[in-house]
All heavy atoms as atom14 arrays in JSON, in Angstrom:
{
  "sequence": "MTFQEAQEMVLSQLRVRVWEKQWGDIEMDYVRYFDDIEAIEAFRKETGFRIEIL",
  "atom14_mask": [
    [1, 1, 1, 1, 1, 1, 1, 1, 0, 0, 0, 0, 0, 0],
    [1, 1, 1, 1, 1, 1, 1, 0, 0, 0, 0, 0, 0, 0],
    [1, 1, 1, 1, 1, 1, 1, 1, 1, 1, 1, 0, 0, 0],
    [1, 1, 1, 1, 1, 1, 1, 1, 1, 0, 0, 0, 0, 0],
    [1, 1, 1, 1, 1, 1, 1, 1, 1, 0, 0, 0, 0, 0],
    [1, 1, 1, 1, 1, 0, 0, 0, 0, 0, 0, 0, 0, 0],
    [1, 1, 1, 1, 1, 1, 1, 1, 1, 0, 0, 0, 0, 0],
    [1, 1, 1, 1, 1, 1, 1, 1, 1, 0, 0, 0, 0, 0],
    [1, 1, 1, 1, 1, 1, 1, 1, 0, 0, 0, 0, 0, 0],
    [1, 1, 1, 1, 1, 1, 1, 0, 0, 0, 0, 0, 0, 0],
    [1, 1, 1, 1, 1, 1, 1, 1, 0, 0, 0, 0, 0, 0],
    [1, 1, 1, 1, 1, 1, 0, 0, 0, 0, 0, 0, 0, 0],
    [1, 1, 1, 1, 1, 1, 1, 1, 1, 0, 0, 0, 0, 0],
    [1, 1, 1, 1, 1, 1, 1, 1, 0, 0, 0, 0, 0, 0],
    [1, 1, 1, 1, 1, 1, 1, 1, 1, 1, 1, 0, 0, 0],
    [1, 1, 1, 1, 1, 1, 1, 0, 0, 0, 0, 0, 0, 0],
    [1, 1, 1, 1, 1, 1, 1, 1, 1, 1, 1, 0, 0, 0],
    [1, 1, 1, 1, 1, 1, 1, 0, 0, 0, 0, 0, 0, 0],
    [1, 1, 1, 1, 1, 1, 1, 1, 1, 1, 1, 1, 1, 1],
    [1, 1, 1, 1, 1, 1, 1, 1, 1, 0, 0, 0, 0, 0],
    [1, 1, 1, 1, 1, 1, 1, 1, 1, 0, 0, 0, 0, 0],
    [1, 1, 1, 1, 1, 1, 1, 1, 1, 0, 0, 0, 0, 0],
    [1, 1, 1, 1, 1, 1, 1, 1, 1, 1, 1, 1, 1, 1],
    [1, 1, 1, 1, 0, 0, 0, 0, 0, 0, 0, 0, 0, 0],
    [1, 1, 1, 1, 1, 1, 1, 1, 0, 0, 0, 0, 0, 0],
    [1, 1, 1, 1, 1, 1, 1, 1, 0, 0, 0, 0, 0, 0],
    [1, 1, 1, 1, 1, 1, 1, 1, 1, 0, 0, 0, 0, 0],
    [1, 1, 1, 1, 1, 1, 1, 1, 0, 0, 0, 0, 0, 0],
    [1, 1, 1, 1, 1, 1, 1, 1, 0, 0, 0, 0, 0, 0],
    [1, 1, 1, 1, 1, 1, 1, 1, 1, 1, 1, 1, 0, 0],
    [1, 1, 1, 1, 1, 1, 1, 0, 0, 0, 0, 0, 0, 0],
    [1, 1, 1, 1, 1, 1, 1, 1, 1, 1, 1, 0, 0, 0],
    [1, 1, 1, 1, 1, 1, 1, 1, 1, 1, 1, 1, 0, 0],
    [1, 1, 1, 1, 1, 1, 1, 1, 1, 1, 1, 0, 0, 0],
    [1, 1, 1, 1, 1, 1, 1, 1, 0, 0, 0, 0, 0, 0],
    [1, 1, 1, 1, 1, 1, 1, 1, 0, 0, 0, 0, 0, 0],
    [1, 1, 1, 1, 1, 1, 1, 1, 0, 0, 0, 0, 0, 0],
    [1, 1, 1, 1, 1, 1, 1, 1, 1, 0, 0, 0, 0, 0],
    [1, 1, 1, 1, 1, 0, 0, 0, 0, 0, 0, 0, 0, 0],
    [1, 1, 1, 1, 1, 1, 1, 1, 0, 0, 0, 0, 0, 0],
    [1, 1, 1, 1, 1, 1, 1, 1, 1, 0, 0, 0, 0, 0],
    [1, 1, 1, 1, 1, 0, 0, 0, 0, 0, 0, 0, 0, 0],
    [1, 1, 1, 1, 1, 1, 1, 1, 1, 1, 1, 0, 0, 0],
    [1, 1, 1, 1, 1, 1, 1, 1, 1, 1, 1, 0, 0, 0],
    [1, 1, 1, 1, 1, 1, 1, 1, 1, 0, 0, 0, 0, 0],
    [1, 1, 1, 1, 1, 1, 1, 1, 1, 0, 0, 0, 0, 0],
    [1, 1, 1, 1, 1, 1, 1, 0, 0, 0, 0, 0, 0, 0],
    [1, 1, 1, 1, 0, 0, 0, 0, 0, 0, 0, 0, 0, 0],
    [1, 1, 1, 1, 1, 1, 1, 1, 1, 1, 1, 0, 0, 0],
    [1, 1, 1, 1, 1, 1, 1, 1, 1, 1, 1, 0, 0, 0],
    [1, 1, 1, 1, 1, 1, 1, 1, 0, 0, 0, 0, 0, 0],
    [1, 1, 1, 1, 1, 1, 1, 1, 1, 0, 0, 0, 0, 0],
    [1, 1, 1, 1, 1, 1, 1, 1, 0, 0, 0, 0, 0, 0],
    [1, 1, 1, 1, 1, 1, 1, 1, 0, 0, 0, 0, 0, 0]
  ],
  "atom14_positions": [
    [[127.4, 84.17, 77.38], [127.61, 85.27, 76.46], [127.33, 84.79, 75.05], [127.85, 83.77, 74.64], [129.04, 85.79, 76.61], [129.39, 86.86, 75.59], [131.1, 87.53, 75.72], [131.08, 88.25, 77.32], [0.0, 0.0, 0.0], [0.0, 0.0, 0.0], [0.0, 0.0, 0.0], [0.0, 0.0, 0.0], [0.0, 0.0, 0.0], [0.0, 0.0, 0.0]],
    [[126.53, 85.52, 74.33], [126.26, 85.15, 72.94], [127.4, 85.61, 72.02], [128.22, 86.45, 72.4], [124.93, 85.82, 72.49], [125.12, 87.25, 72.41], [123.79, 85.46, 73.41], [0.0, 0.0, 0.0], [0.0, 0.0, 0.0], [0.0, 0.0, 0.0], [0.0, 0.0, 0.0], [0.0, 0.0, 0.0], [0.0, 0.0, 0.0], [0.0, 0.0, 0.0]],
    [[127.35, 85.13, 70.8], [128.36, 85.5, 69.82], [128.27, 86.99, 69.55], [129.27, 87.7, 69.47], [128.19, 84.73, 68.54], [129.12, 85.17, 67.43], [130.45, 84.81, 67.44], [128.68, 85.98, 66.42], [131.34, 85.21, 66.48], [129.56, 86.42, 65.43], [130.88, 86.01, 65.45], [0.0, 0.0, 0.0], [0.0, 0.0, 0.0], [0.0, 0.0, 0.0]],
    [[127.06, 87.52, 69.45], [126.87, 88.95, 69.17], [127.4, 89.81, 70.3], [128.06, 90.84, 70.05], [125.38, 89.24, 68.93], [125.14, 90.72, 68.56], [123.71, 90.97, 68.21], [122.87, 90.1, 68.23], [123.42, 92.23, 67.86], [0.0, 0.0, 0.0], [0.0, 0.0, 0.0], [0.0, 0.0, 0.0], [0.0, 0.0, 0.0], [0.0, 0.0, 0.0]],
    [[127.2, 89.41, 71.53], [127.73, 90.16, 72.68], [129.23, 90.16, 72.65], [129.88, 91.18, 72.92], [127.21, 89.56, 73.99], [125.73, 89.8, 74.24], [125.2, 89.0, 75.44], [125.79, 87.94, 75.78], [124.22, 89.44, 76.04], [0.0, 0.0, 0.0], [0.0, 0.0, 0.0], [0.0, 0.0, 0.0], [0.0, 0.0, 0.0], [0.0, 0.0, 0.0]],
    [[129.82, 89.02, 72.36], [131.28, 88.91, 72.28], [131.81, 89.77, 71.17], [132.85, 90.47, 71.33], [131.71, 87.46, 72.08], [0.0, 0.0, 0.0], [0.0, 0.0, 0.0], [0.0, 0.0, 0.0], [0.0, 0.0, 0.0], [0.0, 0.0, 0.0], [0.0, 0.0, 0.0], [0.0, 0.0, 0.0], [0.0, 0.0, 0.0], [0.0, 0.0, 0.0]],
    [[131.15, 89.78, 70.02], [131.58, 90.59, 68.9], [131.51, 92.07, 69.25], [132.41, 92.83, 68.9], [130.69, 90.28, 67.68], [131.18, 90.92, 66.41], [130.31, 90.53, 65.22], [129.11, 90.19, 65.36], [130.91, 90.54, 64.04], [0.0, 0.0, 0.0], [0.0, 0.0, 0.0], [0.0, 0.0, 0.0], [0.0, 0.0, 0.0], [0.0, 0.0, 0.0]],
    [[130.46, 92.53, 69.88], [130.31, 93.9, 70.31], [131.41, 94.32, 71.27], [131.93, 95.42, 71.21], [128.93, 94.17, 70.88], [127.82, 94.12, 69.86], [126.44, 94.15, 70.47], [126.33, 94.28, 71.73], [125.45, 94.12, 69.7], [0.0, 0.0, 0.0], [0.0, 0.0, 0.0], [0.0, 0.0, 0.0], [0.0, 0.0, 0.0], [0.0, 0.0, 0.0]],
    [[131.77, 93.41, 72.17], [132.8, 93.69, 73.14], [134.15, 93.9, 72.42], [134.89, 94.86, 72.72], [132.94, 92.56, 74.16], [133.9, 92.87, 75.29], [133.94, 91.55, 76.5], [134.9, 90.33, 75.68], [0.0, 0.0, 0.0], [0.0, 0.0, 0.0], [0.0, 0.0, 0.0], [0.0, 0.0, 0.0], [0.0, 0.0, 0.0], [0.0, 0.0, 0.0]],
    [[134.48, 93.03, 71.47], [135.72, 93.15, 70.72], [135.72, 94.43, 69.89], [136.74, 95.17, 69.84], [135.98, 91.93, 69.85], [137.11, 92.18, 68.86], [136.26, 90.7, 70.69], [0.0, 0.0, 0.0], [0.0, 0.0, 0.0], [0.0, 0.0, 0.0], [0.0, 0.0, 0.0], [0.0, 0.0, 0.0], [0.0, 0.0, 0.0], [0.0, 0.0, 0.0]],
    [[134.61, 94.75, 69.27], [134.54, 95.95, 68.4], [134.65, 97.21, 69.22], [135.09, 98.26, 68.7], [133.23, 95.94, 67.6], [133.13, 94.87, 66.5], [131.76, 94.91, 65.84], [134.26, 95.04, 65.5], [0.0, 0.0, 0.0], [0.0, 0.0, 0.0], [0.0, 0.0, 0.0], [0.0, 0.0, 0.0], [0.0, 0.0, 0.0], [0.0, 0.0, 0.0]],
    [[134.33, 97.19, 70.5], [134.41, 98.38, 71.32], [135.84, 98.6, 71.83], [136.17, 99.68, 72.37], [133.49, 98.29, 72.53], [133.92, 97.31, 73.46], [0.0, 0.0, 0.0], [0.0, 0.0, 0.0], [0.0, 0.0, 0.0], [0.0, 0.0, 0.0], [0.0, 0.0, 0.0], [0.0, 0.0, 0.0], [0.0, 0.0, 0.0], [0.0, 0.0, 0.0]],
    [[136.72, 97.63, 71.66], [138.08, 97.74, 72.1], [138.96, 98.36, 71.03], [138.6, 98.39, 69.84], [138.63, 96.38, 72.5], [137.96, 95.79, 73.72], [138.53, 94.44, 74.04], [138.8, 93.63, 73.2], [138.69, 94.21, 75.37], [0.0, 0.0, 0.0], [0.0, 0.0, 0.0], [0.0, 0.0, 0.0], [0.0, 0.0, 0.0], [0.0, 0.0, 0.0]],
    [[140.13, 98.87, 71.43], [141.08, 99.48, 70.51], [142.03, 98.4, 69.96], [142.55, 97.58, 70.73], [141.93, 100.53, 71.27], [141.12, 101.7, 71.81], [142.01, 102.52, 72.76], [140.62, 102.56, 70.68], [0.0, 0.0, 0.0], [0.0, 0.0, 0.0], [0.0, 0.0, 0.0], [0.0, 0.0, 0.0], [0.0, 0.0, 0.0], [0.0, 0.0, 0.0]],
    [[142.19, 98.37, 68.65], [143.06, 97.45, 67.99], [144.44, 98.07, 67.88], [144.58, 99.22, 67.43], [142.6, 97.09, 66.58], [141.32, 96.28, 66.58], [140.83, 95.97, 65.2], [141.88, 95.21, 64.52], [142.08, 95.32, 63.18], [141.31, 96.07, 62.42], [143.0, 94.61, 62.6], [0.0, 0.0, 0.0], [0.0, 0.0, 0.0], [0.0, 0.0, 0.0]],
    [[145.5, 97.33, 68.24], [146.85, 97.84, 68.2], [147.77, 96.8, 67.59], [147.72, 95.64, 67.92], [147.32, 98.14, 69.64], [148.79, 98.59, 69.66], [146.47, 99.23, 70.3], [0.0, 0.0, 0.0], [0.0, 0.0, 0.0], [0.0, 0.0, 0.0], [0.0, 0.0, 0.0], [0.0, 0.0, 0.0], [0.0, 0.0, 0.0], [0.0, 0.0, 0.0]],
    [[148.58, 97.26, 66.6], [149.57, 96.36, 66.05], [150.83, 96.48, 66.97], [151.24, 97.59, 67.28], [149.95, 96.7, 64.63], [151.01, 95.77, 64.04], [151.22, 95.97, 62.58], [150.04, 95.94, 61.76], [149.33, 94.85, 61.37], [149.72, 93.67, 61.79], [148.27, 94.95, 60.66], [0.0, 0.0, 0.0], [0.0, 0.0, 0.0], [0.0, 0.0, 0.0]],
    [[151.39, 95.36, 67.38], [152.53, 95.31, 68.27], [153.68, 94.65, 67.51], [153.48, 93.62, 66.91], [152.2, 94.51, 69.53], [153.42, 94.37, 70.43], [151.04, 95.13, 70.29], [0.0, 0.0, 0.0], [0.0, 0.0, 0.0], [0.0, 0.0, 0.0], [0.0, 0.0, 0.0], [0.0, 0.0, 0.0], [0.0, 0.0, 0.0], [0.0, 0.0, 0.0]],
    [[154.86, 95.28, 67.59], [156.05, 94.65, 67.04], [156.89, 94.21, 68.23], [157.49, 94.99, 68.96], [156.85, 95.63, 66.23], [156.28, 95.87, 64.85], [156.54, 95.17, 63.71], [155.31, 96.84, 64.46], [155.82, 95.64, 62.67], [155.02, 96.7, 63.11], [154.64, 97.83, 65.18], [154.14, 97.5, 62.44], [153.71, 98.62, 64.51], [153.48, 98.46, 63.14]],
    [[156.95, 92.88, 68.4], [157.67, 92.28, 69.53], [159.06, 91.85, 69.11], [159.2, 91.12, 68.12], [156.86, 91.1, 70.08], [157.51, 90.45, 71.27], [156.63, 89.34, 71.82], [155.4, 89.39, 71.74], [157.24, 88.39, 72.36], [0.0, 0.0, 0.0], [0.0, 0.0, 0.0], [0.0, 0.0, 0.0], [0.0, 0.0, 0.0], [0.0, 0.0, 0.0]],
    [[160.07, 92.31, 69.85], [161.44, 91.91, 69.54], [161.73, 90.49, 69.97], [161.44, 90.16, 71.11], [162.44, 92.87, 70.16], [162.63, 94.13, 69.43], [163.96, 94.75, 69.72], [164.18, 95.85, 68.69], [165.5, 96.33, 68.71], [0.0, 0.0, 0.0], [0.0, 0.0, 0.0], [0.0, 0.0, 0.0], [0.0, 0.0, 0.0], [0.0, 0.0, 0.0]],
    [[162.19, 89.72, 69.06], [162.6, 88.33, 69.33], [164.11, 88.28, 69.39], [164.79, 89.22, 69.03], [162.08, 87.42, 68.25], [160.58, 87.49, 68.0], [159.82, 86.82, 69.16], [160.2, 85.82, 69.66], [158.73, 87.46, 69.54], [0.0, 0.0, 0.0], [0.0, 0.0, 0.0], [0.0, 0.0, 0.0], [0.0, 0.0, 0.0], [0.0, 0.0, 0.0]],
    [[164.65, 87.14, 69.79], [166.11, 87.03, 69.81], [166.65, 87.09, 68.38], [165.9, 86.74, 67.42], [166.53, 85.73, 70.52], [165.93, 84.48, 69.96], [164.69, 83.98, 70.24], [166.46, 83.62, 68.96], [164.48, 82.83, 69.52], [165.55, 82.6, 68.72], [167.67, 83.63, 68.27], [165.79, 81.59, 67.83], [167.89, 82.57, 67.36], [166.97, 81.6, 67.15]],
    [[167.83, 87.59, 68.22], [168.38, 87.78, 66.9], [167.91, 89.03, 66.22], [168.02, 89.18, 65.01], [0.0, 0.0, 0.0], [0.0, 0.0, 0.0], [0.0, 0.0, 0.0], [0.0, 0.0, 0.0], [0.0, 0.0, 0.0], [0.0, 0.0, 0.0], [0.0, 0.0, 0.0], [0.0, 0.0, 0.0], [0.0, 0.0, 0.0], [0.0, 0.0, 0.0]],
    [[167.4, 90.0, 66.99], [166.89, 91.29, 66.47], [165.77, 91.17, 65.41], [165.66, 91.99, 64.53], [168.05, 92.14, 65.96], [168.76, 92.9, 67.04], [168.19, 93.02, 68.15], [169.9, 93.35, 66.79], [0.0, 0.0, 0.0], [0.0, 0.0, 0.0], [0.0, 0.0, 0.0], [0.0, 0.0, 0.0], [0.0, 0.0, 0.0], [0.0, 0.0, 0.0]],
    [[165.0, 90.13, 65.51], [163.88, 89.94, 64.64], [162.62, 90.49, 65.31], [162.43, 90.29, 66.48], [163.65, 88.47, 64.31], [164.85, 87.91, 63.55], [162.38, 88.27, 63.48], [164.81, 86.41, 63.37], [0.0, 0.0, 0.0], [0.0, 0.0, 0.0], [0.0, 0.0, 0.0], [0.0, 0.0, 0.0], [0.0, 0.0, 0.0], [0.0, 0.0, 0.0]],
    [[161.82, 91.25, 64.57], [160.57, 91.78, 65.14], [159.41, 91.04, 64.52], [159.28, 90.94, 63.28], [160.44, 93.29, 64.84], [161.32, 94.16, 65.7], [160.99, 95.61, 65.56], [160.44, 96.01, 64.5], [161.31, 96.38, 66.49], [0.0, 0.0, 0.0], [0.0, 0.0, 0.0], [0.0, 0.0, 0.0], [0.0, 0.0, 0.0], [0.0, 0.0, 0.0]],
    [[158.55, 90.49, 65.35], [157.33, 89.82, 64.94], [156.17, 90.72, 65.28], [156.12, 91.25, 66.39], [157.2, 88.46, 65.65], [158.33, 87.54, 65.4], [158.54, 87.04, 63.67], [157.15, 85.97, 63.51], [0.0, 0.0, 0.0], [0.0, 0.0, 0.0], [0.0, 0.0, 0.0], [0.0, 0.0, 0.0], [0.0, 0.0, 0.0], [0.0, 0.0, 0.0]],
    [[155.2, 90.89, 64.35], [154.07, 91.73, 64.64], [152.81, 90.91, 64.79], [152.67, 89.82, 64.25], [153.9, 92.82, 63.58], [153.45, 92.26, 62.26], [154.08, 91.3, 61.78], [152.49, 92.77, 61.69], [0.0, 0.0, 0.0], [0.0, 0.0, 0.0], [0.0, 0.0, 0.0], [0.0, 0.0, 0.0], [0.0, 0.0, 0.0], [0.0, 0.0, 0.0]],
    [[151.91, 91.46, 65.6], [150.61, 90.83, 65.85], [149.61, 91.93, 66.29], [150.05, 93.04, 66.63], [150.69, 89.73, 66.86], [151.2, 90.14, 68.26], [150.35, 90.56, 69.23], [152.59, 90.08, 68.52], [150.82, 90.94, 70.47], [153.07, 90.46, 69.76], [152.17, 90.88, 70.77], [152.65, 91.23, 71.99], [0.0, 0.0, 0.0], [0.0, 0.0, 0.0]],
    [[148.35, 91.65, 66.26], [147.31, 92.57, 66.67], [146.86, 92.19, 68.06], [146.63, 91.02, 68.34], [146.14, 92.63, 65.69], [145.01, 93.46, 66.2], [146.6, 93.1, 64.34], [0.0, 0.0, 0.0], [0.0, 0.0, 0.0], [0.0, 0.0, 0.0], [0.0, 0.0, 0.0], [0.0, 0.0, 0.0], [0.0, 0.0, 0.0], [0.0, 0.0, 0.0]],
    [[146.78, 93.19, 68.92], [146.29, 92.97, 70.31], [145.19, 94.0, 70.59], [145.19, 95.1, 70.05], [147.46, 93.17, 71.27], [147.11, 92.93, 72.66], [148.34, 92.93, 73.53], [147.88, 92.87, 74.92], [148.65, 92.51, 75.91], [149.9, 92.19, 75.69], [148.21, 92.48, 77.14], [0.0, 0.0, 0.0], [0.0, 0.0, 0.0], [0.0, 0.0, 0.0]],
    [[144.23, 93.62, 71.44], [143.1, 94.48, 71.78], [143.25, 95.05, 73.18], [143.66, 94.33, 74.07], [141.79, 93.73, 71.67], [141.47, 93.32, 70.23], [141.96, 92.12, 69.7], [140.65, 94.1, 69.44], [141.68, 91.79, 68.37], [140.36, 93.78, 68.15], [140.87, 92.62, 67.63], [140.59, 92.27, 66.32], [0.0, 0.0, 0.0], [0.0, 0.0, 0.0]],
    [[142.94, 96.36, 73.32], [143.03, 97.02, 74.64], [141.72, 97.74, 74.91], [141.03, 98.16, 73.97], [144.16, 98.03, 74.62], [145.53, 97.44, 74.55], [146.13, 97.17, 73.33], [146.23, 97.09, 75.72], [147.4, 96.61, 73.25], [147.48, 96.54, 75.66], [148.05, 96.28, 74.42], [0.0, 0.0, 0.0], [0.0, 0.0, 0.0], [0.0, 0.0, 0.0]],
    [[141.4, 97.92, 76.19], [140.19, 98.61, 76.6], [140.29, 100.14, 76.43], [139.32, 100.8, 76.12], [139.8, 98.29, 78.03], [139.4, 96.85, 78.17], [138.79, 96.29, 77.24], [139.65, 96.24, 79.25], [0.0, 0.0, 0.0], [0.0, 0.0, 0.0], [0.0, 0.0, 0.0], [0.0, 0.0, 0.0], [0.0, 0.0, 0.0], [0.0, 0.0, 0.0]],
    [[141.46, 100.74, 76.65], [141.62, 102.17, 76.58], [143.05, 102.56, 76.34], [143.96, 101.71, 76.34], [141.1, 102.86, 77.86], [141.71, 102.22, 79.14], [142.9, 101.85, 79.11], [141.01, 102.15, 80.15], [0.0, 0.0, 0.0], [0.0, 0.0, 0.0], [0.0, 0.0, 0.0], [0.0, 0.0, 0.0], [0.0, 0.0, 0.0], [0.0, 0.0, 0.0]],
    [[143.27, 103.85, 76.11], [144.59, 104.38, 75.78], [145.56, 104.17, 76.95], [146.76, 103.89, 76.77], [144.5, 105.89, 75.46], [143.66, 106.09, 74.18], [145.86, 106.53, 75.3], [144.3, 105.58, 72.92], [0.0, 0.0, 0.0], [0.0, 0.0, 0.0], [0.0, 0.0, 0.0], [0.0, 0.0, 0.0], [0.0, 0.0, 0.0], [0.0, 0.0, 0.0]],
    [[145.05, 104.31, 78.19], [145.91, 104.13, 79.38], [146.53, 102.72, 79.4], [147.7, 102.54, 79.74], [145.17, 104.41, 80.68], [144.8, 105.87, 80.87], [143.57, 106.28, 80.09], [142.76, 105.39, 79.67], [143.39, 107.49, 79.87], [0.0, 0.0, 0.0], [0.0, 0.0, 0.0], [0.0, 0.0, 0.0], [0.0, 0.0, 0.0], [0.0, 0.0, 0.0]],
    [[145.72, 101.72, 79.05], [146.21, 100.33, 79.01], [147.28, 100.16, 77.93], [148.25, 99.44, 78.11], [145.07, 99.39, 78.77], [0.0, 0.0, 0.0], [0.0, 0.0, 0.0], [0.0, 0.0, 0.0], [0.0, 0.0, 0.0], [0.0, 0.0, 0.0], [0.0, 0.0, 0.0], [0.0, 0.0, 0.0], [0.0, 0.0, 0.0], [0.0, 0.0, 0.0]],
    [[147.12, 100.86, 76.82], [148.1, 100.78, 75.72], [149.41, 101.41, 76.19], [150.48, 100.82, 75.97], [147.58, 101.51, 74.45], [146.35, 100.8, 73.89], [148.67, 101.61, 73.39], [145.63, 101.56, 72.8], [0.0, 0.0, 0.0], [0.0, 0.0, 0.0], [0.0, 0.0, 0.0], [0.0, 0.0, 0.0], [0.0, 0.0, 0.0], [0.0, 0.0, 0.0]],
    [[149.34, 102.58, 76.77], [150.56, 103.23, 77.26], [151.26, 102.4, 78.34], [152.5, 102.37, 78.37], [150.23, 104.65, 77.78], [149.87, 105.62, 76.67], [150.97, 105.76, 75.62], [152.15, 105.82, 75.96], [150.61, 105.8, 74.43], [0.0, 0.0, 0.0], [0.0, 0.0, 0.0], [0.0, 0.0, 0.0], [0.0, 0.0, 0.0], [0.0, 0.0, 0.0]],
    [[150.5, 101.84, 79.23], [151.1, 100.98, 80.28], [151.8, 99.81, 79.67], [152.92, 99.46, 80.06], [150.03, 100.52, 81.28], [0.0, 0.0, 0.0], [0.0, 0.0, 0.0], [0.0, 0.0, 0.0], [0.0, 0.0, 0.0], [0.0, 0.0, 0.0], [0.0, 0.0, 0.0], [0.0, 0.0, 0.0], [0.0, 0.0, 0.0], [0.0, 0.0, 0.0]],
    [[151.2, 99.18, 78.63], [151.81, 98.05, 77.97], [153.11, 98.49, 77.29], [154.14, 97.8, 77.38], [150.82, 97.48, 76.94], [151.41, 96.37, 76.11], [151.51, 95.07, 76.62], [151.81, 96.62, 74.8], [152.05, 94.07, 75.84], [152.36, 95.58, 74.05], [152.45, 94.31, 74.56], [0.0, 0.0, 0.0], [0.0, 0.0, 0.0], [0.0, 0.0, 0.0]],
    [[153.07, 99.64, 76.6], [154.25, 100.12, 75.9], [155.41, 100.42, 76.85], [156.54, 100.05, 76.62], [153.94, 101.36, 75.07], [155.16, 101.86, 74.34], [155.09, 103.1, 73.51], [153.85, 103.83, 73.54], [153.35, 104.53, 72.52], [154.01, 104.5, 71.39], [152.26, 105.19, 72.64], [0.0, 0.0, 0.0], [0.0, 0.0, 0.0], [0.0, 0.0, 0.0]],
    [[155.08, 101.08, 77.98], [156.11, 101.35, 78.98], [156.67, 100.07, 79.61], [157.89, 99.97, 79.85], [155.53, 102.25, 80.08], [155.35, 103.66, 79.66], [154.79, 104.54, 80.77], [154.53, 105.95, 80.31], [153.94, 106.76, 81.35], [0.0, 0.0, 0.0], [0.0, 0.0, 0.0], [0.0, 0.0, 0.0], [0.0, 0.0, 0.0], [0.0, 0.0, 0.0]],
    [[155.84, 99.12, 79.86], [156.26, 97.87, 80.51], [157.15, 97.01, 79.56], [158.13, 96.43, 80.0], [155.06, 97.06, 80.91], [155.38, 95.74, 81.61], [154.15, 94.97, 81.99], [153.13, 95.56, 82.35], [154.2, 93.74, 81.9], [0.0, 0.0, 0.0], [0.0, 0.0, 0.0], [0.0, 0.0, 0.0], [0.0, 0.0, 0.0], [0.0, 0.0, 0.0]],
    [[156.79, 96.97, 78.29], [157.49, 96.06, 77.36], [158.52, 96.76, 76.51], [159.47, 96.12, 76.06], [156.49, 95.37, 76.41], [155.84, 96.4, 75.62], [155.45, 94.58, 77.18], [0.0, 0.0, 0.0], [0.0, 0.0, 0.0], [0.0, 0.0, 0.0], [0.0, 0.0, 0.0], [0.0, 0.0, 0.0], [0.0, 0.0, 0.0], [0.0, 0.0, 0.0]],
    [[158.3, 98.03, 76.16], [159.21, 98.73, 75.29], [158.96, 98.42, 73.82], [159.72, 98.83, 72.95], [0.0, 0.0, 0.0], [0.0, 0.0, 0.0], [0.0, 0.0, 0.0], [0.0, 0.0, 0.0], [0.0, 0.0, 0.0], [0.0, 0.0, 0.0], [0.0, 0.0, 0.0], [0.0, 0.0, 0.0], [0.0, 0.0, 0.0], [0.0, 0.0, 0.0]],
    [[157.9, 97.65, 73.53], [157.62, 97.29, 72.15], [157.06, 98.47, 71.37], [156.42, 99.35, 71.89], [156.53, 96.2, 72.11], [156.99, 94.85, 72.7], [156.03, 93.96, 73.15], [158.27, 94.54, 72.84], [156.41, 92.75, 73.71], [158.7, 93.29, 73.38], [157.73, 92.41, 73.84], [0.0, 0.0, 0.0], [0.0, 0.0, 0.0], [0.0, 0.0, 0.0]],
    [[157.35, 98.48, 70.08], [156.8, 99.47, 69.17], [155.34, 99.11, 68.89], [155.02, 97.94, 68.64], [157.61, 99.51, 67.88], [157.23, 100.56, 66.88], [158.25, 100.67, 65.79], [158.45, 99.46, 65.01], [157.97, 99.29, 63.78], [157.26, 100.23, 63.21], [158.21, 98.16, 63.17], [0.0, 0.0, 0.0], [0.0, 0.0, 0.0], [0.0, 0.0, 0.0]],
    [[154.45, 100.11, 68.89], [153.02, 99.85, 68.66], [152.46, 100.86, 67.67], [153.04, 101.96, 67.45], [152.22, 99.89, 69.95], [152.23, 101.26, 70.56], [152.71, 98.87, 70.93], [151.17, 101.47, 71.61], [0.0, 0.0, 0.0], [0.0, 0.0, 0.0], [0.0, 0.0, 0.0], [0.0, 0.0, 0.0], [0.0, 0.0, 0.0], [0.0, 0.0, 0.0]],
    [[151.33, 100.5, 67.09], [150.59, 101.4, 66.18], [149.11, 101.12, 66.39], [148.65, 99.99, 66.27], [150.93, 101.06, 64.71], [150.13, 101.77, 63.68], [150.32, 101.27, 62.29], [151.06, 100.31, 62.09], [149.68, 101.83, 61.4], [0.0, 0.0, 0.0], [0.0, 0.0, 0.0], [0.0, 0.0, 0.0], [0.0, 0.0, 0.0], [0.0, 0.0, 0.0]],
    [[148.4, 102.17, 66.77], [146.96, 102.04, 66.95], [146.28, 101.98, 65.57], [146.55, 102.83, 64.75], [146.38, 103.22, 67.8], [147.03, 103.23, 69.17], [144.87, 103.15, 67.88], [146.66, 104.41, 70.04], [0.0, 0.0, 0.0], [0.0, 0.0, 0.0], [0.0, 0.0, 0.0], [0.0, 0.0, 0.0], [0.0, 0.0, 0.0], [0.0, 0.0, 0.0]],
    [[145.49, 100.95, 65.36], [144.83, 100.75, 64.03], [143.51, 101.38, 63.98], [142.78, 101.51, 64.86], [144.72, 99.25, 63.77], [146.07, 98.49, 63.78], [145.75, 96.98, 63.61], [146.94, 98.99, 62.66], [0.0, 0.0, 0.0], [0.0, 0.0, 0.0], [0.0, 0.0, 0.0], [0.0, 0.0, 0.0], [0.0, 0.0, 0.0], [0.0, 0.0, 0.0]]
  ]
}
């Protein structure tokens, strides 16, 4: 896979900011990539983390 192919694959995915609860009620945020809305909803239901589609 070339760099351009990899870049196109990432750009076609949905970017989501995730707030993950850590011990001590601290929330750490990071960006995660998903293929579709269904994958985002499944992740949210499984983890209970707060998310924001960017």
